[in-house]
C-alpha positions as CSV (number, residue, x, y, z in Angstrom):
1,X,83.6,136.0,56.0
2,X,85.8,139.0,56.6
3,X,85.9,138.2,60.4
4,X,87.1,134.7,59.6
5,X,89.8,136.1,57.3
6,X,90.9,138.6,59.9
7,X,91.1,135.9,62.6
8,X,93.1,133.7,60.3
9,X,95.5,136.5,59.6
10,X,95.9,137.2,63.3
11,X,96.6,133.6,64.0
12,X,99.3,133.4,61.3
13,X,100.8,136.6,62.5
14,X,101.1,135.3,66.0
15,X,102.0,131.7,65.0
16,X,105.9,132.0,65.0
17,X,105.8,133.5,68.5
18,X,103.4,130.9,69.8
19,X,105.4,128.1,68.3
20,X,108.6,129.3,69.9
21,X,106.9,129.8,73.2
22,X,105.4,126.3,73.1
23,X,108.9,124.8,72.2
24,X,110.5,126.7,75.2
25,X,107.6,125.4,77.4
26,X,108.4,121.8,76.5
27,X,112.0,121.4,75.6
28,X,113.2,121.5,79.3
29,X,111.2,118.4,80.1
30,X,113.2,116.1,77.7
31,X,115.9,115.0,80.1
32,X,113.3,114.4,82.9
33,X,111.1,112.5,80.5
34,X,113.9,110.2,79.3
35,X,115.1,109.5,82.9
36,X,111.5,108.6,83.9
37,X,111.2,106.2,81.0
38,X,114.6,104.7,81.7
39,X,113.5,103.8,85.2
40,X,110.1,102.5,84.0
41,X,111.7,100.3,81.4
42,X,114.1,98.9,84.0
43,X,111.1,98.0,86.2
44,X,109.4,96.5,83.2
45,X,112.3,94.3,82.2
46,X,113.0,93.1,85.8
47,X,109.5,92.5,87.1
48,X,107.0,92.2,84.2
49,X,107.1,88.4,84.1
50,X,106.5,88.0,87.8
51,X,103.7,90.6,87.7
52,X,102.0,88.8,84.8
53,X,102.2,85.5,86.7
54,X,100.7,87.1,89.8
55,X,97.6,88.4,88.1
56,X,97.2,85.2,86.1
57,X,97.0,83.2,89.3
58,X,95.0,85.8,91.3
59,X,91.6,84.1,91.0
60,X,88.9,85.9,93.1
61,X,91.5,88.3,94.4
62,X,92.0,89.5,90.8
63,X,90.7,93.0,91.2
64,X,93.1,93.8,94.1
65,X,96.1,92.2,92.4
66,X,95.1,93.8,89.1
67,X,94.8,97.3,90.6
68,X,98.2,96.9,92.3
69,X,99.9,95.6,89.2
70,X,98.2,98.1,86.9
71,X,99.4,101.1,88.8
72,X,103.1,100.1,88.5
73,X,104.6,101.9,85.5
74,X,105.5,99.3,82.9
75,X,105.2,98.6,79.1
76,X,101.8,97.7,77.8
77,X,100.5,95.7,80.8
78,X,96.9,96.7,79.9
79,X,97.4,94.9,76.6
80,X,98.5,91.8,78.3
81,X,95.5,91.9,80.6
82,X,93.3,92.2,77.5
83,X,94.6,88.9,76.2
84,X,94.2,87.3,79.6
85,X,90.6,88.4,79.7
86,X,90.0,87.1,76.1
87,X,91.2,83.7,77.3
88,X,89.0,83.9,80.4
89,X,92.1,83.7,82.7
90,X,91.1,86.9,84.5
91,X,87.6,88.2,85.4
92,X,85.8,91.3,84.1
93,X,86.3,93.0,87.4
94,X,90.1,92.3,87.2
95,X,90.5,93.8,83.7
96,X,88.4,96.8,84.6
97,X,90.6,97.3,87.7
98,X,93.7,97.1,85.6
99,X,92.4,99.6,83.1
100,X,91.2,102.0,85.9
101,X,94.5,101.9,87.8
102,X,96.7,102.2,84.7
103,X,97.9,105.8,84.2
104,X,99.7,105.3,80.9
105,X,101.8,108.5,80.2
106,X,100.5,110.5,83.2
107,X,103.4,109.6,85.4
108,X,106.3,110.6,83.1
109,X,104.5,113.7,82.0
110,X,103.9,114.9,85.6
111,X,107.5,114.0,86.7
112,X,109.0,115.8,83.7
113,X,106.8,118.9,84.6
114,X,108.2,118.7,88.2
115,X,104.7,118.0,89.7
116,X,104.9,117.4,93.5
117,X,105.8,113.8,94.3
118,X,103.3,113.8,97.2
119,X,100.5,114.8,94.8
120,X,101.4,112.1,92.3
121,X,101.3,109.5,95.0
122,X,97.9,110.7,96.1
123,X,96.6,110.4,92.5
124,X,98.0,106.9,92.1
125,X,96.6,105.8,95.5
126,X,93.2,107.2,94.7
127,X,93.1,105.4,91.4
128,X,94.2,102.2,93.1
129,X,91.3,102.4,95.7
130,X,88.7,103.3,93.0
131,X,89.9,100.4,90.9
132,X,89.8,97.9,93.8
133,X,86.3,98.9,94.8
134,X,84.9,98.9,91.2
135,X,86.6,95.6,90.4
136,X,85.1,93.7,93.3
137,X,81.6,95.1,92.7
138,X,81.7,94.2,89.0
139,X,82.8,90.6,89.9
140,X,79.9,90.4,92.4
141,X,77.5,91.4,89.7
142,X,78.8,89.4,86.8
143,X,79.8,86.3,88.7
144,X,82.9,85.3,86.7
145,X,84.0,81.8,85.5
146,X,87.6,81.3,84.7
147,X,89.7,78.8,82.6
148,X,93.1,78.8,84.3
149,X,94.4,76.0,82.2
150,X,94.4,78.1,79.0
151,X,97.7,79.4,77.7
152,X,97.9,83.0,76.4
153,X,100.6,84.5,74.2
154,X,101.9,87.7,75.7
155,X,101.3,90.9,73.9
156,X,103.8,93.7,73.3
157,X,102.3,96.5,71.2
158,X,105.1,97.7,69.0
159,X,103.6,101.1,68.3
160,X,103.3,101.8,72.0
161,X,106.2,100.0,73.4
162,X,109.0,98.4,71.4
163,X,110.2,97.0,74.7
164,X,111.9,94.1,73.0
165,X,114.5,96.5,71.6
166,X,116.3,97.0,74.8
167,X,116.0,99.5,77.7
168,X,117.9,102.5,76.2
169,X,116.3,102.3,72.8
170,X,112.8,101.7,74.2
171,X,113.2,104.7,76.6
172,X,114.4,106.9,73.7
173,X,111.4,105.8,71.6
174,X,109.0,106.6,74.4
175,X,110.6,109.9,75.1
176,X,110.5,111.1,71.5
177,X,107.0,109.7,70.9
178,X,105.5,111.4,74.0
179,X,107.5,114.6,73.6
180,X,106.0,115.1,70.2
181,X,102.5,114.6,71.6
182,X,103.2,117.0,74.4
183,X,104.6,119.6,72.0
184,X,101.5,119.4,69.7
185,X,99.1,119.6,72.7
186,X,101.1,122.6,74.1
187,X,101.0,124.4,70.7
188,X,97.2,123.8,70.4
189,X,96.6,124.9,74.0
190,X,98.7,128.0,73.7
191,X,97.0,129.1,70.5
192,X,93.6,128.5,72.1
193,X,94.5,130.2,75.3
194,X,96.0,133.1,73.5
195,X,92.9,133.9,71.5
196,X,90.2,132.8,73.9
197,X,91.8,133.8,77.2
198,X,92.8,131.7,80.2
199,X,89.8,132.8,82.4
200,X,87.3,132.1,79.7
201,X,88.9,128.8,78.8
202,X,88.8,127.7,82.5
203,X,85.2,128.8,82.9
204,X,84.2,126.6,79.9
205,X,85.0,123.4,82.0
206,X,85.9,124.2,85.5
207,X,83.0,126.6,86.0
208,X,80.5,123.9,84.9
209,X,80.2,120.8,87.1
210,X,79.9,117.4,85.3
211,X,80.8,118.8,81.8
212,X,84.5,118.6,82.5
213,X,84.2,115.0,83.6
214,X,82.1,114.0,80.6
215,X,84.5,115.5,78.2
216,X,87.6,114.2,79.9
217,X,86.1,110.7,80.0
218,X,85.5,110.8,76.2
219,X,89.2,111.9,75.7
220,X,90.2,109.0,78.0
221,X,88.5,106.5,75.6
222,X,91.0,107.4,72.9
223,X,93.0,104.1,72.5
224,X,96.4,105.8,72.5
225,X,98.9,107.3,74.9
226,X,97.8,110.7,73.5
227,X,94.7,110.7,75.8
228,X,96.7,110.6,79.0
229,X,99.1,113.2,77.7
230,X,96.2,115.5,76.7
231,X,94.4,115.1,80.1
232,X,97.6,115.6,82.1
233,X,98.7,118.6,80.2
234,X,95.2,120.2,80.4
235,X,95.3,119.8,84.2
236,X,98.8,121.1,84.6
237,X,97.8,124.2,82.5
238,X,94.7,124.7,84.7
239,X,92.2,124.1,81.9
240,X,90.4,121.3,83.7
241,X,89.7,120.5,87.4
242,X,91.3,117.7,89.4
243,X,88.1,115.7,89.2
244,X,87.9,116.0,85.4
245,X,91.6,114.9,85.2
246,X,90.8,111.9,87.3
247,X,87.9,111.0,85.1
248,X,90.1,111.0,82.0
249,X,92.9,109.1,83.7
250,X,90.6,106.5,85.1
251,X,89.0,105.9,81.7
252,X,92.2,106.0,79.8
253,X,93.9,102.6,79.5
254,X,96.3,103.3,76.6
255,X,95.9,100.8,73.9
256,X,94.5,98.2,76.3
257,X,90.9,98.8,75.2
258,X,91.8,98.6,71.5
259,X,93.6,95.2,72.1
260,X,90.5,94.0,74.0
261,X,88.3,94.7,71.0
262,X,90.8,92.9,68.7
263,X,91.3,89.8,70.9
264,X,88.0,89.2,72.6
265,X,85.3,88.0,70.2
266,X,82.4,88.9,72.5
267,X,81.6,92.4,71.4
268,X,78.8,92.8,74.0
269,X,81.4,92.2,76.8
270,X,83.8,94.7,75.3
271,X,81.1,97.4,75.1
272,X,80.1,96.7,78.7
273,X,83.7,97.1,79.8
274,X,84.1,100.3,77.9
275,X,80.8,101.6,79.3
276,X,81.7,100.6,82.9
277,X,85.0,102.4,82.6
278,X,83.5,105.6,81.3
279,X,80.7,105.6,83.9
280,X,83.0,104.9,86.8
281,X,85.5,107.5,85.6
282,X,82.8,110.2,85.3
283,X,81.0,109.4,88.5
284,X,84.2,109.3,90.6
285,X,85.5,112.4,88.9
286,X,82.3,114.3,90.0
287,X,82.6,112.9,93.5
288,X,86.2,114.0,93.8
289,X,85.4,117.5,92.7
290,X,82.6,117.6,95.3
291,X,85.1,116.9,98.1
292,X,87.5,119.4,96.6
293,X,90.1,116.9,95.6
294,X,92.1,119.6,93.8
295,X,92.8,121.3,97.2
296,X,94.3,118.0,98.5
297,X,96.8,117.9,95.6
298,X,98.1,121.4,96.2
């Protein structure tokens, strides 16, 4: 009991310093974060309708089109794909491909942290290839049947997007929303790193194959932008490997999975999709670490 009290006292004594350090670590990313979202919102408002139509009419080519569309930064496309799947407009392989290629908040977080552009493009391309392969294999196994004559109401999740409010306001909302997540994650990580030590923290995950991918995949299943923020920040801070990061980012689909469970009445299908995403993310994350994917990104 005395050890616990002493540890608590030490944490509280160091807390002001760690809070200030965390704030300094994150405040500089604000302008980059806002500019990133401003560009993304512009793309969303100019192209989202055409992209939605493309995937709606994709048919058997759905996994390829879905992977390409999902990787483009835009507001809540994974939620729209969920409603399309609930109406049997797109296949299971297509929605899985969309979910796998979608990076949610990874892109703005990496850009705001001045992550190398070449490395970001490699990550996006790798996610695209994995999504295409997985999507076509899933469609071969499950043999989809579609109802192209059904109409679907487009979804725009207000908590995540507010894209109907205009480009500037939506960008500001995203920036504040994600900055708060980044600040909280940074505070927790800095406290943990300070008292555990960077080497010991890295060895908990990086030094143990498979464990990092399994944990990152579980984090990725969190139906919120927080999951991609956490995964990306963990990788940037060196707490997880590149393969573990990819596991989490492949599994993470923002609020798309949550919308799927709300809109699709077939619970078994929803569980299969979630299980497939987790399995694919973990398996490919392990394979990427085996080929030393982290070295390619440096």
